[in-house]
N, C-alpha and C positions, 0 to 999 in steps of 0.2 A: 241272339247277345243279352247279358240277363240284365234285367231293371236294377236300375243303381237304387238304393236305400237310402232314404232320409231319415236326418234323427228327429224324432218326436219331441211334441214340444213338451214339457214336464207335468200340465195342466192333460194329457192324455195317458201319461203312466201311472198306473195305480200307487195306491200313497204309500203303501208297504214298501216299496220299491225304491222311494227317492230318499235322501236325504233330509233333516228333519233342519232345516234350517233356521227356524226358531231358538236353534241351541245358539248359532252364529250372531243373530241381529233376531230382536223378537217380533218388530215392525220393518218394514218397508222403511216407514220414516228413519228408523231408527240407521238403515242402512245406508241412505242418502243422504244423513249428517255425516256418518262417518266415511263415505266417500269423500264428501265437499271438505272436510278436515284434512284428509290426505290429500287431496286435489292442492290445499293451499298448501301444507307442507312442503308436497314434490316444488311448486313454485318458487318457494324462499329456498329449498338448498340448489335449485337449479344457478339462484346467483354465485353460489359458493362453488360449480364447476370452474375445473382450472387451477384455483386460489388457495387449495387445501395448504398447499405447501411452504405460501409467501410470507408466513408467521405463525410464530406460538399462539397470537392473541386472534388470529382468524380462523384455526383449526378450533381454539377454544369456545367461539363463537357458535363457528356449526355445531360443534356436542352439544350447546346449551340448545339450542335449537329444533335440535333433534331429540335430544332426552324431555324435554317441556312440552312437543306435540303429541311424540309416539309414546313417552312413559307417565307424564305427569309427573315429572321430576326435575330438578333444576343444579345448577350449578350454582355456588355460593361467592366463589371466588379460587385463588390461587395463595395458597399458605407459603411459596416460598421455595421448596426444594425442587430438585430438579431429579428422580433415584432413576437415576441413568446407567446404562453399563458405562464401567472406568475401567485405564489400566490403572493395577498397585503393582509396587515392586519394593523390593526388603530393602532394608536399612543400608545392607552391606551395599546393594546395585549403587544406592544413593553416596555413598559414602565414595564409592569408587569410580561411579560415573558421572555424577550430579545431574542427570535428567530431570528436566521439566515437566517439558512436552513428549507425546508419542512419537513426534519425530526424532527425537532425541535420543531415540532406541534405535535408529537405521544403520549405524555405522558400528553398534556394540551386538546387533541383535544375536551375531555369530556365536556369542558367547554366553548368553544365555536361555536359561531353560524356562519354559510358557508353559502353564495350564489352565484348565479351564473345564466345568463342568463338560458333559457330554452332549446335552443340549445345542452348546456355542459350536460343537463342531459339525454339525448337522447342514444338508444342503435347504433347508426351511427356511425362506425370509433370507433376508441380506446383510441385515448386523451380526453377519455369524463371522469365525473364523478366517475362514478363506476369503472374501472381500474387504476385510480388516487388511490384512497380510497383503493385498493386493496393492490398495488402496494407498498402504506407508512405505511398501516396500520394503518391508521384514521378513529375515528367513533368521529363524531362531535354529541357536545349536539342538535343541528339544521342544518338539510343541505335543500334548498328550492329552484326551482324554480323561479326566478322574474322577472317582463321586463325588457328587456335590456334598455330601455329610463330609468329604473328608479333605477336601482342599484345603481348609485352612491350616488344619494340622499339618497337613505335606509342607507346607508352604513353612509354616513355621520351624519346624522340623530339619529346613535344609533343602527340601526335595527338589524346590523350583524356584526361580528366579524373580517371575512375572507370574500375574493371574489376571484373568478378568473378576470383576466384582461390582457388586450394586455401591451407587455413593453413596448412600444413607447407612447402610451396613456395620454395626458396632462392632462386628469382629475383626473390621479395616482395624481400628485402635489396636487390638489385642495380640493382632500381627505383628505392629507395629510400620503399616503399609505408608508408603506416600503415594497419593493418585496421580497421576498426569494429565496434564491439560489437553482433552481431543483438539489437536488444532489444526486438526480437515474436516473438525466436525463430520466425522463419520457417525457417531451415533446422535439416535433422536434423544430430540428432551421428552421425558417422561414428568411432565410437572404438576404434583400433588393437588390434588380441587378437594372442597367437600360437596358432597351430591347430596340433595334429602328432596322427598317428597313432598309435592307442592303444597300438602292436604294439611301436613304438620303444621304447618305455621296458623291455619285456619283452628284444625282443633286444638290446640293450645293457645289460643289470643288471649282467651281471659286468666288462663291461670300462669303464663308465662309473654307478658305483654312485650314485645322488640326479642323477643328469640331468634327472629333471623338476623338482624344488627348485631347481639350479642354475639352467636357464633360467627359473624363473617367479621368479628375481631381477630380472630385468630390472623387472618388473609395479611400474608408477607412479615411474621411472626417466627419463620423457620427458616435456617439454611442446612446446606446440603452438612456441614460440620456439627450443626448445633444437633440435628438431626441424629444424626450417628454417635454422638454420644449418649443422647439421653435413649439410644437401644442399646449402648454399651453397659451403662447401668443396667436396664433390665435384663439383657440377655448374658451378658459376661458378668457384671457384679451383682445380679441374682434381686435386684432390686423391683417389690413391688411395683405394679404400673400405676396404681393410684397415688404411691409417694412422689414418682418421678413427676409421672402429670402434675400434683401439687406445685412440686420445687416450680414447672417450668411457669407456672401462672403468675404465680407471688414474683418471679424472679421478671418476668415480660411485664410488672403490674395489671395484670389482668385481674388479679386475686387480691384481697389484701390477706396477710400473713397471719 
C-alpha cells in the first residue's frame, strides 16, 4: 500500500515556488482587516435573504449597502425614471382597437405583427418573448426577430404593428408609438439612480461644499415621458446634450436662466 502524501505547509516550500501574497495583502493585519469587513458585509446581506423581491426599496437598499461596503460607492437616490421594457403599438392599432394595456392585445393579437431585437427571442433570462406571451396568452399573427438598428425603421414603414421598446427611448416619439401598461407586471423595474464614489465628496469638500446635496436635487425630477422627450431632442432632433440639459435644469427651477 502506498503511503498517502500530505500537503506541505507554506513555510516548507521554497519561496520561489510560492505565490507572492504581498501582492494581495501587504501584511497579515491588512488581510485580517479585510476579512472582518467581508464578514460584517456578509452578516448585513444575510438580512436580505428572501426579501429582494418584496419591494423596489428593499432591492435599492441591498444594492446600496453592497456597493458601499465592497466598492466604496454609494447610491444617491432615484431620479424618477423606470427604463424597463414596454410594449409599443402604432397609431393605426390605437385608432382601430384602442388598447391601453398589454392584456388588451389578447383578443386582437392574431391580427397583429410583432417584432423585437434578436436578444428578446433568446432563451436566456425570463423577461423574454416566450415567457411574455405565455404570461399574457398572446398569439401574434407574426413574431419576428429583427436587427436592433432597423426595428424603428421597419415599424415606421408599416412592416409591423407591435414592438418591444425601452420606456425612455426618444425614438418612441419619432415612431409615434403608444406605450401600453404592463398590467400583469411581467417586466421588472429598472429605476434610474445616481451612483458616485464616496471619496468624491471628500475630495471636493472645499471647492464644492454641499456637492452631494446638490446632485440629489435631481432625485424624482424625471418621468419616463420627460426623459423620452429629452432623448428625442438629442437623438432625433440633433440638439446638443449641453443645450437640452441646460433647458431642463432651468425649467425644473434648478438653475437660473
